[in-house]
PyMOL commands that place a pseudoatom at each C-alpha (Angstrom):
pseudoatom trace, name=CA, resn=MET, resi=1, chain=A, elem=C, hetatm=0, pos=[3.078, -2.995, -68.796]
pseudoatom trace, name=CA, resn=SER, resi=2, chain=A, elem=C, hetatm=0, pos=[4.571, -5.922, -66.999]
pseudoatom trace, name=CA, resn=GLY, resi=3, chain=A, elem=C, hetatm=0, pos=[5.467, -5.489, -63.320]
pseudoatom trace, name=CA, resn=GLY, resi=4, chain=A, elem=C, hetatm=0, pos=[3.914, -2.017, -63.107]
pseudoatom trace, name=CA, resn=PHE, resi=5, chain=A, elem=C, hetatm=0, pos=[1.656, -2.994, -60.248]
pseudoatom trace, name=CA, resn=ARG, resi=6, chain=A, elem=C, hetatm=0, pos=[4.543, -4.295, -58.138]
pseudoatom trace, name=CA, resn=ARG, resi=7, chain=A, elem=C, hetatm=0, pos=[6.604, -1.141, -58.673]
pseudoatom trace, name=CA, resn=ASP, resi=8, chain=A, elem=C, hetatm=0, pos=[3.789, 1.235, -57.729]
pseudoatom trace, name=CA, resn=THR, resi=9, chain=A, elem=C, hetatm=0, pos=[4.531, 2.220, -54.094]
pseudoatom trace, name=CA, resn=ARG, resi=10, chain=A, elem=C, hetatm=0, pos=[2.161, 5.141, -53.642]
pseudoatom trace, name=CA, resn=GLY, resi=11, chain=A, elem=C, hetatm=0, pos=[-0.020, 3.282, -51.097]
pseudoatom trace, name=CA, resn=ASN, resi=12, chain=A, elem=C, hetatm=0, pos=[2.752, 1.689, -49.032]
pseudoatom trace, name=CA, resn=ALA, resi=13, chain=A, elem=C, hetatm=0, pos=[2.424, 4.010, -46.054]
pseudoatom trace, name=CA, resn=ALA, resi=14, chain=A, elem=C, hetatm=0, pos=[-1.332, 3.563, -45.862]
pseudoatom trace, name=CA, resn=VAL, resi=15, chain=A, elem=C, hetatm=0, pos=[-1.092, -0.232, -45.997]
pseudoatom trace, name=CA, resn=GLU, resi=16, chain=A, elem=C, hetatm=0, pos=[1.715, -0.372, -43.413]
pseudoatom trace, name=CA, resn=PHE, resi=17, chain=A, elem=C, hetatm=0, pos=[-0.189, 1.957, -41.095]
pseudoatom trace, name=CA, resn=ALA, resi=18, chain=A, elem=C, hetatm=0, pos=[-3.320, -0.174, -41.439]
pseudoatom trace, name=CA, resn=LEU, resi=19, chain=A, elem=C, hetatm=0, pos=[-1.314, -3.240, -40.387]
pseudoatom trace, name=CA, resn=ILE, resi=20, chain=A, elem=C, hetatm=0, pos=[0.256, -1.691, -37.279]
pseudoatom trace, name=CA, resn=ALA, resi=21, chain=A, elem=C, hetatm=0, pos=[-2.404, 0.842, -36.194]
pseudoatom trace, name=CA, resn=PHE, resi=22, chain=A, elem=C, hetatm=0, pos=[-4.493, -1.495, -34.028]
pseudoatom trace, name=CA, resn=PRO, resi=23, chain=A, elem=C, hetatm=0, pos=[-1.588, -3.007, -32.028]
pseudoatom trace, name=CA, resn=PHE, resi=24, chain=A, elem=C, hetatm=0, pos=[0.031, 0.420, -31.681]
pseudoatom trace, name=CA, resn=PHE, resi=25, chain=A, elem=C, hetatm=0, pos=[-3.074, 2.138, -30.331]
pseudoatom trace, name=CA, resn=PHE, resi=26, chain=A, elem=C, hetatm=0, pos=[-3.874, -0.828, -28.097]
pseudoatom trace, name=CA, resn=LEU, resi=27, chain=A, elem=C, hetatm=0, pos=[-0.407, -0.689, -26.522]
pseudoatom trace, name=CA, resn=LEU, resi=28, chain=A, elem=C, hetatm=0, pos=[-0.661, 3.087, -26.193]
pseudoatom trace, name=CA, resn=LEU, resi=29, chain=A, elem=C, hetatm=0, pos=[-4.019, 2.797, -24.392]
pseudoatom trace, name=CA, resn=ALA, resi=30, chain=A, elem=C, hetatm=0, pos=[-2.671, 0.025, -22.135]
pseudoatom trace, name=CA, resn=MET, resi=31, chain=A, elem=C, hetatm=0, pos=[0.340, 2.172, -21.184]
pseudoatom trace, name=CA, resn=ILE, resi=32, chain=A, elem=C, hetatm=0, pos=[-1.863, 5.168, -20.403]
pseudoatom trace, name=CA, resn=GLU, resi=33, chain=A, elem=C, hetatm=0, pos=[-4.220, 3.036, -18.328]
pseudoatom trace, name=CA, resn=THR, resi=34, chain=A, elem=C, hetatm=0, pos=[-1.337, 1.438, -16.424]
pseudoatom trace, name=CA, resn=ALA, resi=35, chain=A, elem=C, hetatm=0, pos=[0.093, 4.886, -15.705]
pseudoatom trace, name=CA, resn=LEU, resi=36, chain=A, elem=C, hetatm=0, pos=[-3.298, 6.044, -14.383]
pseudoatom trace, name=CA, resn=ALA, resi=37, chain=A, elem=C, hetatm=0, pos=[-3.612, 2.972, -12.149]
pseudoatom trace, name=CA, resn=THR, resi=38, chain=A, elem=C, hetatm=0, pos=[-0.095, 3.535, -10.811]
pseudoatom trace, name=CA, resn=THR, resi=39, chain=A, elem=C, hetatm=0, pos=[-0.886, 7.181, -10.115]
pseudoatom trace, name=CA, resn=ALA, resi=40, chain=A, elem=C, hetatm=0, pos=[-4.087, 6.142, -8.337]
pseudoatom trace, name=CA, resn=GLY, resi=41, chain=A, elem=C, hetatm=0, pos=[-2.084, 3.716, -6.188]
pseudoatom trace, name=CA, resn=VAL, resi=42, chain=A, elem=C, hetatm=0, pos=[0.330, 6.487, -5.204]
pseudoatom trace, name=CA, resn=MET, resi=43, chain=A, elem=C, hetatm=0, pos=[-2.611, 8.779, -4.394]
pseudoatom trace, name=CA, resn=LEU, resi=44, chain=A, elem=C, hetatm=0, pos=[-4.172, 6.093, -2.193]
pseudoatom trace, name=CA, resn=ASN, resi=45, chain=A, elem=C, hetatm=0, pos=[-0.884, 5.508, -0.405]
pseudoatom trace, name=CA, resn=ASN, resi=46, chain=A, elem=C, hetatm=0, pos=[-0.454, 9.248, 0.226]
pseudoatom trace, name=CA, resn=ALA, resi=47, chain=A, elem=C, hetatm=0, pos=[-4.039, 9.589, 1.472]
pseudoatom trace, name=CA, resn=VAL, resi=48, chain=A, elem=C, hetatm=0, pos=[-3.576, 6.716, 3.936]
pseudoatom trace, name=CA, resn=GLY, resi=49, chain=A, elem=C, hetatm=0, pos=[-0.274, 8.195, 5.105]
pseudoatom trace, name=CA, resn=SER, resi=50, chain=A, elem=C, hetatm=0, pos=[-1.884, 11.581, 5.673]
pseudoatom trace, name=CA, resn=ALA, resi=51, chain=A, elem=C, hetatm=0, pos=[-4.817, 10.025, 7.550]
pseudoatom trace, name=CA, resn=ALA, resi=52, chain=A, elem=C, hetatm=0, pos=[-2.395, 7.902, 9.592]
pseudoatom trace, name=CA, resn=ARG, resi=53, chain=A, elem=C, hetatm=0, pos=[-0.669, 11.056, 10.826]
pseudoatom trace, name=CA, resn=GLN, resi=54, chain=A, elem=C, hetatm=0, pos=[-4.030, 12.348, 12.044]
pseudoatom trace, name=CA, resn=VAL, resi=55, chain=A, elem=C, hetatm=0, pos=[-4.628, 9.119, 13.982]
pseudoatom trace, name=CA, resn=LEU, resi=56, chain=A, elem=C, hetatm=0, pos=[-1.099, 8.842, 15.328]
pseudoatom trace, name=CA, resn=THR, resi=57, chain=A, elem=C, hetatm=0, pos=[-1.176, 12.344, 16.803]
pseudoatom trace, name=CA, resn=GLY, resi=58, chain=A, elem=C, hetatm=0, pos=[-4.621, 11.840, 18.328]
pseudoatom trace, name=CA, resn=ALA, resi=59, chain=A, elem=C, hetatm=0, pos=[-6.401, 14.385, 16.123]
pseudoatom trace, name=CA, resn=VAL, resi=60, chain=A, elem=C, hetatm=0, pos=[-8.969, 11.808, 14.984]
pseudoatom trace, name=CA, resn=GLN, resi=61, chain=A, elem=C, hetatm=0, pos=[-9.602, 10.601, 18.519]
pseudoatom trace, name=CA, resn=LYS, resi=62, chain=A, elem=C, hetatm=0, pos=[-9.864, 14.121, 19.978]
pseudoatom trace, name=CA, resn=SER, resi=63, chain=A, elem=C, hetatm=0, pos=[-12.287, 15.231, 17.273]
pseudoatom trace, name=CA, resn=ASP, resi=64, chain=A, elem=C, hetatm=0, pos=[-14.524, 12.236, 18.073]
pseudoatom trace, name=CA, resn=MET, resi=65, chain=A, elem=C, hetatm=0, pos=[-14.494, 11.262, 14.390]
pseudoatom trace, name=CA, resn=ASP, resi=66, chain=A, elem=C, hetatm=0, pos=[-16.489, 8.219, 13.340]
pseudoatom trace, name=CA, resn=ALA, resi=67, chain=A, elem=C, hetatm=0, pos=[-15.873, 5.769, 10.476]
pseudoatom trace, name=CA, resn=ASP, resi=68, chain=A, elem=C, hetatm=0, pos=[-17.806, 7.896, 7.955]
pseudoatom trace, name=CA, resn=GLY, resi=69, chain=A, elem=C, hetatm=0, pos=[-15.820, 11.004, 8.849]
pseudoatom trace, name=CA, resn=PHE, resi=70, chain=A, elem=C, hetatm=0, pos=[-12.562, 9.101, 8.491]
pseudoatom trace, name=CA, resn=ARG, resi=71, chain=A, elem=C, hetatm=0, pos=[-13.679, 7.743, 5.123]
pseudoatom trace, name=CA, resn=LYS, resi=72, chain=A, elem=C, hetatm=0, pos=[-14.520, 11.255, 3.936]
pseudoatom trace, name=CA, resn=MET, resi=73, chain=A, elem=C, hetatm=0, pos=[-11.084, 12.441, 5.047]
pseudoatom trace, name=CA, resn=ILE, resi=74, chain=A, elem=C, hetatm=0, pos=[-9.388, 9.814, 2.874]
pseudoatom trace, name=CA, resn=CYS, resi=75, chain=A, elem=C, hetatm=0, pos=[-11.828, 10.261, -0.008]
pseudoatom trace, name=CA, resn=GLY, resi=76, chain=A, elem=C, hetatm=0, pos=[-11.055, 13.981, -0.074]
pseudoatom trace, name=CA, resn=ASN, resi=77, chain=A, elem=C, hetatm=0, pos=[-7.493, 13.091, -1.049]
pseudoatom trace, name=CA, resn=ILE, resi=78, chain=A, elem=C, hetatm=0, pos=[-8.301, 10.537, -3.759]
pseudoatom trace, name=CA, resn=ASP, resi=79, chain=A, elem=C, hetatm=0, pos=[-11.399, 11.937, -5.443]
pseudoatom trace, name=CA, resn=LEU, resi=80, chain=A, elem=C, hetatm=0, pos=[-9.427, 13.270, -8.426]
pseudoatom trace, name=CA, resn=LEU, resi=81, chain=A, elem=C, hetatm=0, pos=[-9.045, 9.777, -9.939]
pseudoatom trace, name=CA, resn=MET, resi=82, chain=A, elem=C, hetatm=0, pos=[-11.118, 7.469, -7.752]
pseudoatom trace, name=CA, resn=SER, resi=83, chain=A, elem=C, hetatm=0, pos=[-14.694, 7.234, -6.543]
pseudoatom trace, name=CA, resn=CYS, resi=84, chain=A, elem=C, hetatm=0, pos=[-15.242, 6.612, -2.859]
pseudoatom trace, name=CA, resn=ASP, resi=85, chain=A, elem=C, hetatm=0, pos=[-17.759, 3.800, -3.368]
pseudoatom trace, name=CA, resn=ARG, resi=86, chain=A, elem=C, hetatm=0, pos=[-14.976, 1.396, -4.467]
pseudoatom trace, name=CA, resn=LEU, resi=87, chain=A, elem=C, hetatm=0, pos=[-12.881, 2.098, -1.347]
pseudoatom trace, name=CA, resn=SER, resi=88, chain=A, elem=C, hetatm=0, pos=[-12.703, -0.364, 1.576]
pseudoatom trace, name=CA, resn=LEU, resi=89, chain=A, elem=C, hetatm=0, pos=[-11.122, 0.745, 4.865]
pseudoatom trace, name=CA, resn=ASP, resi=90, chain=A, elem=C, hetatm=0, pos=[-10.016, -1.241, 7.884]
pseudoatom trace, name=CA, resn=MET, resi=91, chain=A, elem=C, hetatm=0, pos=[-8.465, 0.309, 10.994]
pseudoatom trace, name=CA, resn=ARG, resi=92, chain=A, elem=C, hetatm=0, pos=[-7.649, -1.751, 14.084]
pseudoatom trace, name=CA, resn=THR, resi=93, chain=A, elem=C, hetatm=0, pos=[-5.484, -1.582, 17.156]
pseudoatom trace, name=CA, resn=TYR, resi=94, chain=A, elem=C, hetatm=0, pos=[-3.259, -4.326, 18.482]
pseudoatom trace, name=CA, resn=PRO, resi=95, chain=A, elem=C, hetatm=0, pos=[-1.340, -4.838, 21.710]
pseudoatom trace, name=CA, resn=ALA, resi=96, chain=A, elem=C, hetatm=0, pos=[2.416, -4.466, 21.309]
pseudoatom trace, name=CA, resn=GLY, resi=97, chain=A, elem=C, hetatm=0, pos=[4.053, -7.620, 19.964]
pseudoatom trace, name=CA, resn=THR, resi=98, chain=A, elem=C, hetatm=0, pos=[0.851, -9.066, 18.499]
pseudoatom trace, name=CA, resn=PRO, resi=99, chain=A, elem=C, hetatm=0, pos=[0.911, -9.997, 14.804]
pseudoatom trace, name=CA, resn=PHE, resi=100, chain=A, elem=C, hetatm=0, pos=[-1.762, -8.313, 12.736]
pseudoatom trace, name=CA, resn=SER, resi=101, chain=A, elem=C, hetatm=0, pos=[-3.900, -9.778, 9.988]
pseudoatom trace, name=CA, resn=GLY, resi=102, chain=A, elem=C, hetatm=0, pos=[-2.320, -10.383, 6.629]
pseudoatom trace, name=CA, resn=PRO, resi=103, chain=A, elem=C, hetatm=0, pos=[-3.671, -10.147, 3.096]
pseudoatom trace, name=CA, resn=VAL, resi=104, chain=A, elem=C, hetatm=0, pos=[-7.213, -9.200, 2.271]
pseudoatom trace, name=CA, resn=SER, resi=105, chain=A, elem=C, hetatm=0, pos=[-9.593, -11.945, 1.234]
pseudoatom trace, name=CA, resn=LEU, resi=106, chain=A, elem=C, hetatm=0, pos=[-11.802, -11.848, -1.825]
pseudoatom trace, name=CA, resn=ARG, resi=107, chain=A, elem=C, hetatm=0, pos=[-15.454, -12.788, -2.040]
pseudoatom trace, name=CA, resn=ASP, resi=108, chain=A, elem=C, hetatm=0, pos=[-17.022, -13.125, -5.492]
pseudoatom trace, name=CA, resn=GLY, resi=109, chain=A, elem=C, hetatm=0, pos=[-14.071, -11.240, -6.995]
pseudoatom trace, name=CA, resn=SER, resi=110, chain=A, elem=C, hetatm=0, pos=[-14.406, -8.210, -4.714]
pseudoatom trace, name=CA, resn=VAL, resi=111, chain=A, elem=C, hetatm=0, pos=[-12.675, -7.210, -1.496]
pseudoatom trace, name=CA, resn=ASP, resi=112, chain=A, elem=C, hetatm=0, pos=[-14.375, -8.964, 1.424]
pseudoatom trace, name=CA, resn=ASP, resi=113, chain=A, elem=C, hetatm=0, pos=[-14.832, -6.100, 3.874]
pseudoatom trace, name=CA, resn=THR, resi=114, chain=A, elem=C, hetatm=0, pos=[-17.405, -7.809, 6.100]
pseudoatom trace, name=CA, resn=SER, resi=115, chain=A, elem=C, hetatm=0, pos=[-14.924, -8.093, 8.968]
pseudoatom trace, name=CA, resn=PHE, resi=116, chain=A, elem=C, hetatm=0, pos=[-13.402, -4.626, 8.538]
pseudoatom trace, name=CA, resn=CYS, resi=117, chain=A, elem=C, hetatm=0, pos=[-13.729, -2.213, 11.430]
pseudoatom trace, name=CA, resn=PHE, resi=118, chain=A, elem=C, hetatm=0, pos=[-12.879, 1.280, 12.647]
pseudoatom trace, name=CA, resn=ASP, resi=119, chain=A, elem=C, hetatm=0, pos=[-10.791, 1.569, 15.808]
pseudoatom trace, name=CA, resn=PRO, resi=120, chain=A, elem=C, hetatm=0, pos=[-8.301, 4.478, 15.951]
pseudoatom trace, name=CA, resn=GLY, resi=121, chain=A, elem=C, hetatm=0, pos=[-7.158, 3.315, 19.380]
pseudoatom trace, name=CA, resn=ARG, resi=122, chain=A, elem=C, hetatm=0, pos=[-5.914, 5.163, 22.391]
pseudoatom trace, name=CA, resn=GLN, resi=123, chain=A, elem=C, hetatm=0, pos=[-2.526, 6.606, 23.090]
pseudoatom trace, name=CA, resn=ASP, resi=124, chain=A, elem=C, hetatm=0, pos=[0.423, 4.219, 23.052]
pseudoatom trace, name=CA, resn=THR, resi=125, chain=A, elem=C, hetatm=0, pos=[-1.433, 1.514, 21.084]
pseudoatom trace, name=CA, resn=ILE, resi=126, chain=A, elem=C, hetatm=0, pos=[-0.388, 0.018, 17.762]
pseudoatom trace, name=CA, resn=THR, resi=127, chain=A, elem=C, hetatm=0, pos=[-2.793, 0.977, 14.995]
pseudoatom trace, name=CA, resn=VAL, resi=128, chain=A, elem=C, hetatm=0, pos=[-2.949, -0.524, 11.512]
pseudoatom trace, name=CA, resn=ILE, resi=129, chain=A, elem=C, hetatm=0, pos=[-4.844, 1.172, 8.677]
pseudoatom trace, name=CA, resn=ARG, resi=130, chain=A, elem=C, hetatm=0, pos=[-5.502, -0.793, 5.501]
pseudoatom trace, name=CA, resn=ALA, resi=131, chain=A, elem=C, hetatm=0, pos=[-7.199, 0.677, 2.443]
pseudoatom trace, name=CA, resn=TYR, resi=132, chain=A, elem=C, hetatm=0, pos=[-8.203, -1.228, -0.694]
pseudoatom trace, name=CA, resn=TYR, resi=133, chain=A, elem=C, hetatm=0, pos=[-9.527, 0.213, -3.924]
pseudoatom trace, name=CA, resn=GLU, resi=134, chain=A, elem=C, hetatm=0, pos=[-10.955, -1.786, -6.820]
pseudoatom trace, name=CA, resn=TRP, resi=135, chain=A, elem=C, hetatm=0, pos=[-9.608, -0.111, -9.962]
pseudoatom trace, name=CA, resn=PRO, resi=136, chain=A, elem=C, hetatm=0, pos=[-11.602, -1.135, -13.073]
pseudoatom trace, name=CA, resn=TRP, resi=137, chain=A, elem=C, hetatm=0, pos=[-9.448, -2.010, -16.097]
pseudoatom trace, name=CA, resn=THR, resi=138, chain=A, elem=C, hetatm=0, pos=[-10.737, -0.793, -19.447]
pseudoatom trace, name=CA, resn=THR, resi=139, chain=A, elem=C, hetatm=0, pos=[-8.242, -2.480, -21.750]
pseudoatom trace, name=CA, resn=SER, resi=140, chain=A, elem=C, hetatm=0, pos=[-9.534, -5.984, -22.381]
pseudoatom trace, name=CA, resn=VAL, resi=141, chain=A, elem=C, hetatm=0, pos=[-6.218, -7.853, -22.080]
pseudoatom trace, name=CA, resn=LEU, resi=142, chain=A, elem=C, hetatm=0, pos=[-5.457, -6.196, -18.740]
pseudoatom trace, name=CA, resn=ASN, resi=143, chain=A, elem=C, hetatm=0, pos=[-9.020, -6.990, -17.675]
pseudoatom trace, name=CA, resn=GLN, resi=144, chain=A, elem=C, hetatm=0, pos=[-8.571, -10.686, -18.501]
pseudoatom trace, name=CA, resn=MET, resi=145, chain=A, elem=C, hetatm=0, pos=[-5.291, -10.867, -16.569]
pseudoatom trace, name=CA, resn=THR, resi=146, chain=A, elem=C, hetatm=0, pos=[-7.201, -10.048, -13.357]
pseudoatom trace, name=CA, resn=GLU, resi=147, chain=A, elem=C, hetatm=0, pos=[-9.987, -12.619, -13.694]
pseudoatom trace, name=CA, resn=LYS, resi=148, chain=A, elem=C, hetatm=0, pos=[-9.977, -13.517, -9.978]
pseudoatom trace, name=CA, resn=THR, resi=149, chain=A, elem=C, hetatm=0, pos=[-11.004, -9.950, -9.142]
pseudoatom trace, name=CA, resn=ASN, resi=150, chain=A, elem=C, hetatm=0, pos=[-13.802, -9.473, -11.675]
pseudoatom trace, name=CA, resn=GLY, resi=151, chain=A, elem=C, hetatm=0, pos=[-11.467, -7.622, -14.008]
pseudoatom trace, name=CA, resn=ASN, resi=152, chain=A, elem=C, hetatm=0, pos=[-10.469, -5.089, -11.341]
pseudoatom trace, name=CA, resn=LEU, resi=153, chain=A, elem=C, hetatm=0, pos=[-7.014, -4.286, -10.089]
pseudoatom trace, name=CA, resn=ILE, resi=154, chain=A, elem=C, hetatm=0, pos=[-6.923, -4.248, -6.278]
pseudoatom trace, name=CA, resn=LEU, resi=155, chain=A, elem=C, hetatm=0, pos=[-4.876, -1.255, -5.138]
pseudoatom trace, name=CA, resn=GLY, resi=156, chain=A, elem=C, hetatm=0, pos=[-3.795, -1.411, -1.522]
pseudoatom trace, name=CA, resn=ALA, resi=157, chain=A, elem=C, hetatm=0, pos=[-2.171, 0.898, 0.993]
pseudoatom trace, name=CA, resn=MET, resi=158, chain=A, elem=C, hetatm=0, pos=[-1.273, 0.289, 4.606]
pseudoatom trace, name=CA, resn=ALA, resi=159, chain=A, elem=C, hetatm=0, pos=[0.120, 2.217, 7.539]
pseudoatom trace, name=CA, resn=ALA, resi=160, chain=A, elem=C, hetatm=0, pos=[1.186, 0.643, 10.838]
pseudoatom trace, name=CA, resn=PHE, resi=161, chain=A, elem=C, hetatm=0, pos=[2.308, 2.828, 13.734]
pseudoatom trace, name=CA, resn=MET, resi=162, chain=A, elem=C, hetatm=0, pos=[2.181, 3.348, 17.483]
pseudoatom trace, name=CA, resn=ASN, resi=163, chain=A, elem=C, hetatm=0, pos=[-0.087, 6.183, 18.581]
pseudoatom trace, name=CA, resn=GLU, resi=164, chain=A, elem=C, hetatm=0, pos=[1.702, 8.996, 20.333]
pseudoatom trace, name=CA, resn=PRO, resi=165, chain=A, elem=C, hetatm=0, pos=[0.938, 9.831, 23.954]
pseudoatom trace, name=CA, resn=PHE, resi=166, chain=A, elem=C, hetatm=0, pos=[-1.555, 12.557, 23.062]
pseudoatom trace, name=CA, resn=GLY, resi=167, chain=A, elem=C, hetatm=0, pos=[-2.721, 12.879, 26.665]
pseudoatom trace, name=CA, resn=GLY, resi=168, chain=A, elem=C, hetatm=0, pos=[-6.060, 12.781, 28.403]
pseudoatom trace, name=CA, resn=ALA, resi=169, chain=A, elem=C, hetatm=0, pos=[-8.842, 10.246, 28.205]
pseudoatom trace, name=CA, resn=VAL, resi=170, chain=A, elem=C, hetatm=0, pos=[-10.214, 10.336, 24.687]
pseudoatom trace, name=CA, resn=SER, resi=171, chain=A, elem=C, hetatm=0, pos=[-13.311, 8.430, 23.744]
pseudoatom trace, name=CA, resn=SER, resi=172, chain=A, elem=C, hetatm=0, pos=[-13.073, 6.452, 20.558]
pseudoatom trace, name=CA, resn=LYS, resi=173, chain=A, elem=C, hetatm=0, pos=[-15.969, 5.554, 18.262]
pseudoatom trace, name=CA, resn=ALA, resi=174, chain=A, elem=C, hetatm=0, pos=[-14.626, 2.077, 17.611]
pseudoatom trace, name=CA, resn=ASN, resi=175, chain=A, elem=C, hetatm=0, pos=[-16.957, -0.383, 15.894]
pseudoatom trace, name=CA, resn=CYS, resi=176, chain=A, elem=C, hetatm=0, pos=[-14.889, -3.562, 16.360]
for i in range(1, 176): cmd.bond("trace and resi %d" % i, "trace and resi %d" % (i + 1))
show_as sticks, trace
zoom trace
């Protein structure tokens, strides 16, 4: 029975599957995780946009909302995929024509929010809202690609606008 072993192909599919299963499932998991992170980024952007409308119209200022209340308002829109404890918020006002601060700095691989503040501003002031979320990667290769951020992907959203003239003297609970 010469060559019988080489002609026997009954186990080909099992051997081929064993060779490609790990890379296939790894790529599948990485694609799913990337899609989830992208969806989370869109959710964060939408939540900041929705909160920005509340600030721009004076609803936040008139309700005398503080930083915790504002955080809860944004967290209510992202809690499907994200936990609020990984969220960093910064809201400041600037005089017209003044440049505002640029990229966020990192400290020990996490967002450095020590200088972040809450100031929804008064009417006719420029307000900038920045939100950062540290999304933890599960797939090891994606985790290693973000070594400067402790294996987390930093999702960011920003809104910059001029508050409308919402009328009346409104007190603001600014902590800047």
